[in-house]
mmCIF file of the N, C-alpha and C atoms, coordinates in Angstrom:
data_MODEL
# 
_entry.id   MODEL 
# 
loop_
_atom_site.group_PDB 
_atom_site.id 
_atom_site.type_symbol 
_atom_site.label_atom_id 
_atom_site.label_alt_id 
_atom_site.label_comp_id 
_atom_site.label_asym_id 
_atom_site.label_entity_id 
_atom_site.label_seq_id 
_atom_site.pdbx_PDB_ins_code 
_atom_site.Cartn_x 
_atom_site.Cartn_y 
_atom_site.Cartn_z 
_atom_site.occupancy 
_atom_site.B_iso_or_equiv 
_atom_site.pdbx_formal_charge 
_atom_site.auth_seq_id 
_atom_site.auth_comp_id 
_atom_site.auth_asym_id 
_atom_site.auth_atom_id 
_atom_site.pdbx_PDB_model_num 
ATOM 1   N N  . UNK A 1 1  ? 29.857 -53.785 -15.661 1.00 0.00 ? 1  UNK A N  1 
ATOM 2   C CA . UNK A 1 1  ? 30.789 -54.171 -14.626 1.00 0.00 ? 1  UNK A CA 1 
ATOM 3   C C  . UNK A 1 1  ? 30.430 -53.517 -13.286 1.00 0.00 ? 1  UNK A C  1 
ATOM 4   N N  . UNK A 1 2  ? 30.061 -52.232 -13.343 1.00 0.00 ? 2  UNK A N  1 
ATOM 5   C CA . UNK A 1 2  ? 29.696 -51.543 -12.107 1.00 0.00 ? 2  UNK A CA 1 
ATOM 6   C C  . UNK A 1 2  ? 28.408 -52.099 -11.514 1.00 0.00 ? 2  UNK A C  1 
ATOM 7   N N  . UNK A 1 3  ? 27.523 -52.605 -12.361 1.00 0.00 ? 3  UNK A N  1 
ATOM 8   C CA . UNK A 1 3  ? 26.279 -53.168 -11.855 1.00 0.00 ? 3  UNK A CA 1 
ATOM 9   C C  . UNK A 1 3  ? 26.553 -54.423 -11.022 1.00 0.00 ? 3  UNK A C  1 
ATOM 10  N N  . UNK A 1 4  ? 27.435 -55.275 -11.493 1.00 0.00 ? 4  UNK A N  1 
ATOM 11  C CA . UNK A 1 4  ? 27.811 -56.465 -10.727 1.00 0.00 ? 4  UNK A CA 1 
ATOM 12  C C  . UNK A 1 4  ? 28.491 -56.057 -9.424  1.00 0.00 ? 4  UNK A C  1 
ATOM 13  N N  . UNK A 1 5  ? 29.325 -55.042 -9.514  1.00 0.00 ? 5  UNK A N  1 
ATOM 14  C CA . UNK A 1 5  ? 30.002 -54.538 -8.326  1.00 0.00 ? 5  UNK A CA 1 
ATOM 15  C C  . UNK A 1 5  ? 28.995 -53.958 -7.337  1.00 0.00 ? 5  UNK A C  1 
ATOM 16  N N  . UNK A 1 6  ? 27.950 -53.309 -7.857  1.00 0.00 ? 6  UNK A N  1 
ATOM 17  C CA . UNK A 1 6  ? 26.921 -52.730 -6.983  1.00 0.00 ? 6  UNK A CA 1 
ATOM 18  C C  . UNK A 1 6  ? 26.180 -53.803 -6.197  1.00 0.00 ? 6  UNK A C  1 
ATOM 19  N N  . UNK A 1 7  ? 26.048 -54.972 -6.770  1.00 0.00 ? 7  UNK A N  1 
ATOM 20  C CA . UNK A 1 7  ? 25.343 -56.046 -6.078  1.00 0.00 ? 7  UNK A CA 1 
ATOM 21  C C  . UNK A 1 7  ? 26.270 -56.770 -5.099  1.00 0.00 ? 7  UNK A C  1 
ATOM 22  N N  . UNK A 1 8  ? 27.505 -57.023 -5.515  1.00 0.00 ? 8  UNK A N  1 
ATOM 23  C CA . UNK A 1 8  ? 28.422 -57.787 -4.673  1.00 0.00 ? 8  UNK A CA 1 
ATOM 24  C C  . UNK A 1 8  ? 29.099 -56.944 -3.596  1.00 0.00 ? 8  UNK A C  1 
ATOM 25  N N  . UNK A 1 9  ? 29.587 -55.774 -3.965  1.00 0.00 ? 9  UNK A N  1 
ATOM 26  C CA . UNK A 1 9  ? 30.261 -54.859 -3.034  1.00 0.00 ? 9  UNK A CA 1 
ATOM 27  C C  . UNK A 1 9  ? 29.689 -53.457 -3.208  1.00 0.00 ? 9  UNK A C  1 
ATOM 28  N N  . UNK A 1 10 ? 28.513 -53.204 -2.634  1.00 0.00 ? 10 UNK A N  1 
ATOM 29  C CA . UNK A 1 10 ? 27.834 -51.929 -2.877  1.00 0.00 ? 10 UNK A CA 1 
ATOM 30  C C  . UNK A 1 10 ? 28.643 -50.680 -2.520  1.00 0.00 ? 10 UNK A C  1 
ATOM 31  N N  . UNK A 1 11 ? 29.419 -50.727 -1.447  1.00 0.00 ? 11 UNK A N  1 
ATOM 32  C CA . UNK A 1 11 ? 30.118 -49.511 -1.024  1.00 0.00 ? 11 UNK A CA 1 
ATOM 33  C C  . UNK A 1 11 ? 31.178 -49.065 -2.026  1.00 0.00 ? 11 UNK A C  1 
ATOM 34  N N  . UNK A 1 12 ? 31.753 -49.988 -2.778  1.00 0.00 ? 12 UNK A N  1 
ATOM 35  C CA . UNK A 1 12 ? 32.807 -49.653 -3.737  1.00 0.00 ? 12 UNK A CA 1 
ATOM 36  C C  . UNK A 1 12 ? 32.253 -48.785 -4.872  1.00 0.00 ? 12 UNK A C  1 
ATOM 37  N N  . UNK A 1 13 ? 31.002 -49.009 -5.241  1.00 0.00 ? 13 UNK A N  1 
ATOM 38  C CA . UNK A 1 13 ? 30.391 -48.248 -6.339  1.00 0.00 ? 13 UNK A CA 1 
ATOM 39  C C  . UNK A 1 13 ? 30.380 -46.759 -6.018  1.00 0.00 ? 13 UNK A C  1 
ATOM 40  N N  . UNK A 1 14 ? 30.109 -46.421 -4.778  1.00 0.00 ? 14 UNK A N  1 
ATOM 41  C CA . UNK A 1 14 ? 30.051 -45.009 -4.403  1.00 0.00 ? 14 UNK A CA 1 
ATOM 42  C C  . UNK A 1 14 ? 31.415 -44.327 -4.547  1.00 0.00 ? 14 UNK A C  1 
ATOM 43  N N  . UNK A 1 15 ? 32.471 -45.064 -4.318  1.00 0.00 ? 15 UNK A N  1 
ATOM 44  C CA . UNK A 1 15 ? 33.799 -44.492 -4.513  1.00 0.00 ? 15 UNK A CA 1 
ATOM 45  C C  . UNK A 1 15 ? 34.113 -44.325 -5.996  1.00 0.00 ? 15 UNK A C  1 
ATOM 46  N N  . UNK A 1 16 ? 33.587 -45.213 -6.849  1.00 0.00 ? 16 UNK A N  1 
ATOM 47  C CA . UNK A 1 16 ? 33.839 -45.095 -8.288  1.00 0.00 ? 16 UNK A CA 1 
ATOM 48  C C  . UNK A 1 16 ? 33.054 -43.961 -8.916  1.00 0.00 ? 16 UNK A C  1 
ATOM 49  N N  . UNK A 1 17 ? 31.927 -43.561 -8.295  1.00 0.00 ? 17 UNK A N  1 
ATOM 50  C CA . UNK A 1 17 ? 31.153 -42.450 -8.843  1.00 0.00 ? 17 UNK A CA 1 
ATOM 51  C C  . UNK A 1 17 ? 31.383 -41.162 -8.034  1.00 0.00 ? 17 UNK A C  1 
ATOM 52  N N  . UNK A 1 18 ? 32.483 -41.161 -7.283  1.00 0.00 ? 18 UNK A N  1 
ATOM 53  C CA . UNK A 1 18 ? 32.963 -39.979 -6.552  1.00 0.00 ? 18 UNK A CA 1 
ATOM 54  C C  . UNK A 1 18 ? 31.988 -39.489 -5.483  1.00 0.00 ? 18 UNK A C  1 
ATOM 55  N N  . UNK A 1 19 ? 31.517 -40.422 -4.655  1.00 0.00 ? 19 UNK A N  1 
ATOM 56  C CA . UNK A 1 19 ? 30.678 -40.097 -3.511  1.00 0.00 ? 19 UNK A CA 1 
ATOM 57  C C  . UNK A 1 19 ? 31.214 -40.833 -2.282  1.00 0.00 ? 19 UNK A C  1 
ATOM 58  N N  . UNK A 1 20 ? 32.353 -40.379 -1.752  1.00 0.00 ? 20 UNK A N  1 
ATOM 59  C CA . UNK A 1 20 ? 33.009 -41.126 -0.679  1.00 0.00 ? 20 UNK A CA 1 
ATOM 60  C C  . UNK A 1 20 ? 32.228 -41.161 0.638   1.00 0.00 ? 20 UNK A C  1 
ATOM 61  N N  . UNK A 1 21 ? 31.539 -40.080 0.997   1.00 0.00 ? 21 UNK A N  1 
ATOM 62  C CA . UNK A 1 21 ? 30.783 -40.073 2.249   1.00 0.00 ? 21 UNK A CA 1 
ATOM 63  C C  . UNK A 1 21 ? 29.689 -41.135 2.213   1.00 0.00 ? 21 UNK A C  1 
ATOM 64  N N  . UNK A 1 22 ? 28.985 -41.216 1.094   1.00 0.00 ? 22 UNK A N  1 
ATOM 65  C CA . UNK A 1 22 ? 27.945 -42.225 0.957   1.00 0.00 ? 22 UNK A CA 1 
ATOM 66  C C  . UNK A 1 22 ? 28.545 -43.627 0.909   1.00 0.00 ? 22 UNK A C  1 
ATOM 67  N N  . UNK A 1 23 ? 29.767 -43.727 0.393   1.00 0.00 ? 23 UNK A N  1 
ATOM 68  C CA . UNK A 1 23 ? 30.454 -45.010 0.371   1.00 0.00 ? 23 UNK A CA 1 
ATOM 69  C C  . UNK A 1 23 ? 30.748 -45.516 1.775   1.00 0.00 ? 23 UNK A C  1 
ATOM 70  N N  . UNK A 1 24 ? 31.202 -44.629 2.656   1.00 0.00 ? 24 UNK A N  1 
ATOM 71  C CA . UNK A 1 24 ? 31.461 -45.029 4.040   1.00 0.00 ? 24 UNK A CA 1 
ATOM 72  C C  . UNK A 1 24 ? 30.169 -45.413 4.757   1.00 0.00 ? 24 UNK A C  1 
ATOM 73  N N  . UNK A 1 25 ? 29.117 -44.634 4.518   1.00 0.00 ? 25 UNK A N  1 
ATOM 74  C CA . UNK A 1 25 ? 27.834 -44.946 5.141   1.00 0.00 ? 25 UNK A CA 1 
ATOM 75  C C  . UNK A 1 25 ? 27.295 -46.287 4.628   1.00 0.00 ? 25 UNK A C  1 
ATOM 76  N N  . UNK A 1 26 ? 27.453 -46.526 3.342   1.00 0.00 ? 26 UNK A N  1 
ATOM 77  C CA . UNK A 1 26 ? 27.013 -47.787 2.756   1.00 0.00 ? 26 UNK A CA 1 
ATOM 78  C C  . UNK A 1 26 ? 27.812 -48.958 3.325   1.00 0.00 ? 26 UNK A C  1 
ATOM 79  N N  . UNK A 1 27 ? 29.096 -48.751 3.570   1.00 0.00 ? 27 UNK A N  1 
ATOM 80  C CA . UNK A 1 27 ? 29.922 -49.795 4.170   1.00 0.00 ? 27 UNK A CA 1 
ATOM 81  C C  . UNK A 1 27 ? 29.412 -50.147 5.557   1.00 0.00 ? 27 UNK A C  1 
ATOM 82  N N  . UNK A 1 28 ? 29.050 -49.136 6.342   1.00 0.00 ? 28 UNK A N  1 
ATOM 83  C CA . UNK A 1 28 ? 28.487 -49.397 7.665   1.00 0.00 ? 28 UNK A CA 1 
ATOM 84  C C  . UNK A 1 28 ? 27.181 -50.180 7.561   1.00 0.00 ? 28 UNK A C  1 
ATOM 85  N N  . UNK A 1 29 ? 26.366 -49.809 6.601   1.00 0.00 ? 29 UNK A N  1 
ATOM 86  C CA . UNK A 1 29 ? 25.112 -50.522 6.388   1.00 0.00 ? 29 UNK A CA 1 
ATOM 87  C C  . UNK A 1 29 ? 25.359 -51.947 5.920   1.00 0.00 ? 29 UNK A C  1 
ATOM 88  N N  . UNK A 1 30 ? 26.349 -52.111 5.082   1.00 0.00 ? 30 UNK A N  1 
ATOM 89  C CA . UNK A 1 30 ? 26.662 -53.408 4.499   1.00 0.00 ? 30 UNK A CA 1 
ATOM 90  C C  . UNK A 1 30 ? 27.274 -54.375 5.516   1.00 0.00 ? 30 UNK A C  1 
ATOM 91  N N  . UNK A 1 31 ? 27.842 -53.888 6.579   1.00 0.00 ? 31 UNK A N  1 
ATOM 92  C CA . UNK A 1 31 ? 28.474 -54.756 7.570   1.00 0.00 ? 31 UNK A CA 1 
ATOM 93  C C  . UNK A 1 31 ? 27.477 -55.673 8.270   1.00 0.00 ? 31 UNK A C  1 
ATOM 94  N N  . UNK A 1 32 ? 26.216 -55.300 8.262   1.00 0.00 ? 32 UNK A N  1 
ATOM 95  C CA . UNK A 1 32 ? 25.203 -56.180 8.813   1.00 0.00 ? 32 UNK A CA 1 
ATOM 96  C C  . UNK A 1 32 ? 24.608 -56.998 7.672   1.00 0.00 ? 32 UNK A C  1 
ATOM 97  N N  . UNK A 1 33 ? 24.265 -58.219 7.948   1.00 0.00 ? 33 UNK A N  1 
ATOM 98  C CA . UNK A 1 33 ? 23.710 -59.089 6.919   1.00 0.00 ? 33 UNK A CA 1 
ATOM 99  C C  . UNK A 1 33 ? 22.362 -58.570 6.424   1.00 0.00 ? 33 UNK A C  1 
ATOM 100 N N  . UNK A 1 34 ? 21.565 -58.033 7.320   1.00 0.00 ? 34 UNK A N  1 
ATOM 101 C CA . UNK A 1 34 ? 20.265 -57.488 6.937   1.00 0.00 ? 34 UNK A CA 1 
ATOM 102 C C  . UNK A 1 34 ? 20.436 -56.224 6.104   1.00 0.00 ? 34 UNK A C  1 
ATOM 103 N N  . UNK A 1 35 ? 21.486 -55.453 6.360   1.00 0.00 ? 35 UNK A N  1 
ATOM 104 C CA . UNK A 1 35 ? 21.708 -54.209 5.638   1.00 0.00 ? 35 UNK A CA 1 
ATOM 105 C C  . UNK A 1 35 ? 22.295 -54.390 4.252   1.00 0.00 ? 35 UNK A C  1 
ATOM 106 N N  . UNK A 1 36 ? 22.723 -55.590 3.924   1.00 0.00 ? 36 UNK A N  1 
ATOM 107 C CA . UNK A 1 36 ? 23.348 -55.833 2.617   1.00 0.00 ? 36 UNK A CA 1 
ATOM 108 C C  . UNK A 1 36 ? 22.359 -55.582 1.482   1.00 0.00 ? 36 UNK A C  1 
ATOM 109 N N  . UNK A 1 37 ? 21.138 -56.072 1.613   1.00 0.00 ? 37 UNK A N  1 
ATOM 110 C CA . UNK A 1 37 ? 20.149 -55.915 0.541   1.00 0.00 ? 37 UNK A CA 1 
ATOM 111 C C  . UNK A 1 37 ? 19.791 -54.444 0.325   1.00 0.00 ? 37 UNK A C  1 
ATOM 112 N N  . UNK A 1 38 ? 19.467 -53.668 1.368   1.00 0.00 ? 38 UNK A N  1 
ATOM 113 C CA . UNK A 1 38 ? 19.218 -52.241 1.134   1.00 0.00 ? 38 UNK A CA 1 
ATOM 114 C C  . UNK A 1 38 ? 20.437 -51.512 0.572   1.00 0.00 ? 38 UNK A C  1 
ATOM 115 N N  . UNK A 1 39 ? 21.631 -51.906 0.989   1.00 0.00 ? 39 UNK A N  1 
ATOM 116 C CA . UNK A 1 39 ? 22.844 -51.271 0.468   1.00 0.00 ? 39 UNK A CA 1 
ATOM 117 C C  . UNK A 1 39 ? 23.004 -51.558 -1.019  1.00 0.00 ? 39 UNK A C  1 
ATOM 118 N N  . UNK A 1 40 ? 22.714 -52.777 -1.432  1.00 0.00 ? 40 UNK A N  1 
ATOM 119 C CA . UNK A 1 40 ? 22.815 -53.138 -2.846  1.00 0.00 ? 40 UNK A CA 1 
ATOM 120 C C  . UNK A 1 40 ? 21.770 -52.399 -3.672  1.00 0.00 ? 40 UNK A C  1 
ATOM 121 N N  . UNK A 1 41 ? 20.555 -52.309 -3.155  1.00 0.00 ? 41 UNK A N  1 
ATOM 122 C CA . UNK A 1 41 ? 19.501 -51.568 -3.870  1.00 0.00 ? 41 UNK A CA 1 
ATOM 123 C C  . UNK A 1 41 ? 19.883 -50.101 -3.993  1.00 0.00 ? 41 UNK A C  1 
ATOM 124 N N  . UNK A 1 42 ? 20.392 -49.525 -2.918  1.00 0.00 ? 42 UNK A N  1 
ATOM 125 C CA . UNK A 1 42 ? 20.807 -48.124 -2.926  1.00 0.00 ? 42 UNK A CA 1 
ATOM 126 C C  . UNK A 1 42 ? 21.938 -47.904 -3.925  1.00 0.00 ? 42 UNK A C  1 
ATOM 127 N N  . UNK A 1 43 ? 22.882 -48.811 -3.979  1.00 0.00 ? 43 UNK A N  1 
ATOM 128 C CA . UNK A 1 43 ? 24.009 -48.680 -4.901  1.00 0.00 ? 43 UNK A CA 1 
ATOM 129 C C  . UNK A 1 43 ? 23.551 -48.779 -6.361  1.00 0.00 ? 43 UNK A C  1 
ATOM 130 N N  . UNK A 1 44 ? 22.652 -49.707 -6.656  1.00 0.00 ? 44 UNK A N  1 
ATOM 131 C CA . UNK A 1 44 ? 22.131 -49.841 -8.028  1.00 0.00 ? 44 UNK A CA 1 
ATOM 132 C C  . UNK A 1 44 ? 21.351 -48.590 -8.418  1.00 0.00 ? 44 UNK A C  1 
ATOM 133 N N  . UNK A 1 45 ? 20.541 -48.079 -7.518  1.00 0.00 ? 45 UNK A N  1 
ATOM 134 C CA . UNK A 1 45 ? 19.774 -46.857 -7.795  1.00 0.00 ? 45 UNK A CA 1 
ATOM 135 C C  . UNK A 1 45 ? 20.707 -45.663 -8.016  1.00 0.00 ? 45 UNK A C  1 
ATOM 136 N N  . UNK A 1 46 ? 21.698 -45.510 -7.169  1.00 0.00 ? 46 UNK A N  1 
ATOM 137 C CA . UNK A 1 46 ? 22.641 -44.399 -7.312  1.00 0.00 ? 46 UNK A CA 1 
ATOM 138 C C  . UNK A 1 46 ? 23.435 -44.510 -8.602  1.00 0.00 ? 46 UNK A C  1 
ATOM 139 N N  . UNK A 1 47 ? 23.780 -45.716 -8.989  1.00 0.00 ? 47 UNK A N  1 
ATOM 140 C CA . UNK A 1 47 ? 24.497 -45.930 -10.241 1.00 0.00 ? 47 UNK A CA 1 
ATOM 141 C C  . UNK A 1 47 ? 23.632 -45.559 -11.432 1.00 0.00 ? 47 UNK A C  1 
ATOM 142 N N  . UNK A 1 48 ? 22.360 -45.890 -11.386 1.00 0.00 ? 48 UNK A N  1 
ATOM 143 C CA . UNK A 1 48 ? 21.472 -45.523 -12.499 1.00 0.00 ? 48 UNK A CA 1 
ATOM 144 C C  . UNK A 1 48 ? 21.298 -44.011 -12.573 1.00 0.00 ? 48 UNK A C  1 
ATOM 145 N N  . UNK A 1 49 ? 21.208 -43.348 -11.425 1.00 0.00 ? 49 UNK A N  1 
ATOM 146 C CA . UNK A 1 49 ? 21.109 -41.886 -11.420 1.00 0.00 ? 49 UNK A CA 1 
ATOM 147 C C  . UNK A 1 49 ? 22.386 -41.240 -11.951 1.00 0.00 ? 49 UNK A C  1 
ATOM 148 N N  . UNK A 1 50 ? 23.524 -41.812 -11.606 1.00 0.00 ? 50 UNK A N  1 
ATOM 149 C CA . UNK A 1 50 ? 24.807 -41.308 -12.095 1.00 0.00 ? 50 UNK A CA 1 
ATOM 150 C C  . UNK A 1 50 ? 24.886 -41.419 -13.620 1.00 0.00 ? 50 UNK A C  1 
ATOM 151 N N  . UNK A 1 51 ? 24.453 -42.558 -14.155 1.00 0.00 ? 51 UNK A N  1 
ATOM 152 C CA . UNK A 1 51 ? 24.462 -42.741 -15.610 1.00 0.00 ? 51 UNK A CA 1 
ATOM 153 C C  . UNK A 1 51 ? 23.500 -41.791 -16.300 1.00 0.00 ? 51 UNK A C  1 
ATOM 154 N N  . UNK A 1 52 ? 22.337 -41.562 -15.695 1.00 0.00 ? 52 UNK A N  1 
ATOM 155 C CA . UNK A 1 52 ? 21.369 -40.625 -16.255 1.00 0.00 ? 52 UNK A CA 1 
ATOM 156 C C  . UNK A 1 52 ? 21.931 -39.207 -16.256 1.00 0.00 ? 52 UNK A C  1 
ATOM 157 N N  . UNK A 1 53 ? 22.570 -38.816 -15.168 1.00 0.00 ? 53 UNK A N  1 
ATOM 158 C CA . UNK A 1 53 ? 23.174 -37.482 -15.092 1.00 0.00 ? 53 UNK A CA 1 
ATOM 159 C C  . UNK A 1 53 ? 24.252 -37.302 -16.156 1.00 0.00 ? 53 UNK A C  1 
ATOM 160 N N  . UNK A 1 54 ? 25.050 -38.345 -16.403 1.00 0.00 ? 54 UNK A N  1 
ATOM 161 C CA . UNK A 1 54 ? 26.076 -38.262 -17.449 1.00 0.00 ? 54 UNK A CA 1 
ATOM 162 C C  . UNK A 1 54 ? 25.448 -38.085 -18.821 1.00 0.00 ? 54 UNK A C  1 
ATOM 163 N N  . UNK A 1 55 ? 24.363 -38.778 -19.101 1.00 0.00 ? 55 UNK A N  1 
ATOM 164 C CA . UNK A 1 55 ? 23.670 -38.664 -20.389 1.00 0.00 ? 55 UNK A CA 1 
ATOM 165 C C  . UNK A 1 55 ? 23.077 -37.285 -20.574 1.00 0.00 ? 55 UNK A C  1 
ATOM 166 N N  . UNK A 1 56 ? 22.482 -36.744 -19.525 1.00 0.00 ? 56 UNK A N  1 
ATOM 167 C CA . UNK A 1 56 ? 21.892 -35.400 -19.603 1.00 0.00 ? 56 UNK A CA 1 
ATOM 168 C C  . UNK A 1 56 ? 22.985 -34.368 -19.826 1.00 0.00 ? 56 UNK A C  1 
ATOM 169 N N  . UNK A 1 57 ? 24.089 -34.504 -19.128 1.00 0.00 ? 57 UNK A N  1 
ATOM 170 C CA . UNK A 1 57 ? 25.196 -33.563 -19.293 1.00 0.00 ? 57 UNK A CA 1 
ATOM 171 C C  . UNK A 1 57 ? 25.756 -33.622 -20.706 1.00 0.00 ? 57 UNK A C  1 
ATOM 172 N N  . UNK A 1 58 ? 25.876 -34.812 -21.263 1.00 0.00 ? 58 UNK A N  1 
ATOM 173 C CA . UNK A 1 58 ? 26.375 -34.957 -22.624 1.00 0.00 ? 58 UNK A CA 1 
ATOM 174 C C  . UNK A 1 58 ? 25.395 -34.372 -23.639 1.00 0.00 ? 58 UNK A C  1 
ATOM 175 N N  . UNK A 1 59 ? 24.100 -34.527 -23.397 1.00 0.00 ? 59 UNK A N  1 
ATOM 176 C CA . UNK A 1 59 ? 23.099 -34.009 -24.325 1.00 0.00 ? 59 UNK A CA 1 
ATOM 177 C C  . UNK A 1 59 ? 23.059 -32.478 -24.291 1.00 0.00 ? 59 UNK A C  1 
ATOM 178 N N  . UNK A 1 60 ? 23.202 -31.901 -23.119 1.00 0.00 ? 60 UNK A N  1 
ATOM 179 C CA . UNK A 1 60 ? 23.178 -30.435 -23.034 1.00 0.00 ? 60 UNK A CA 1 
ATOM 180 C C  . UNK A 1 60 ? 24.482 -29.834 -23.550 1.00 0.00 ? 60 UNK A C  1 
ATOM 181 N N  . UNK A 1 61 ? 25.573 -30.576 -23.458 1.00 0.00 ? 61 UNK A N  1 
ATOM 182 C CA . UNK A 1 61 ? 26.851 -30.095 -23.984 1.00 0.00 ? 61 UNK A CA 1 
ATOM 183 C C  . UNK A 1 61 ? 26.790 -30.001 -25.514 1.00 0.00 ? 61 UNK A C  1 
ATOM 184 N N  . UNK A 1 62 ? 26.130 -30.968 -26.132 1.00 0.00 ? 62 UNK A N  1 
ATOM 185 C CA . UNK A 1 62 ? 26.009 -30.967 -27.589 1.00 0.00 ? 62 UNK A CA 1 
ATOM 186 C C  . UNK A 1 62 ? 25.152 -29.834 -28.104 1.00 0.00 ? 62 UNK A C  1 
ATOM 187 N N  . UNK A 1 63 ? 24.180 -29.401 -27.331 1.00 0.00 ? 63 UNK A N  1 
ATOM 188 C CA . UNK A 1 63 ? 23.303 -28.307 -27.743 1.00 0.00 ? 63 UNK A CA 1 
ATOM 189 C C  . UNK A 1 63 ? 24.016 -26.968 -27.737 1.00 0.00 ? 63 UNK A C  1 
ATOM 190 N N  . UNK A 1 64 ? 24.868 -26.778 -26.764 1.00 0.00 ? 64 UNK A N  1 
ATOM 191 C CA . UNK A 1 64 ? 25.512 -25.460 -26.611 1.00 0.00 ? 64 UNK A CA 1 
ATOM 192 C C  . UNK A 1 64 ? 26.601 -25.227 -27.614 1.00 0.00 ? 64 UNK A C  1 
# 
């Protein structure tokens, strides 16, 4: 669901992963038609990094 949101409304994804400053910056970028594609790519990349960080945190929690 977040992946679809990252493509359609990139700035919203940053608020869902608790990065409000980047969300505002992404909104400014998204307001231009040319900036929409870089904003969507940035949102998808940030979402994948967020998911990876969650997996790493869960794996290290299980070890301890």
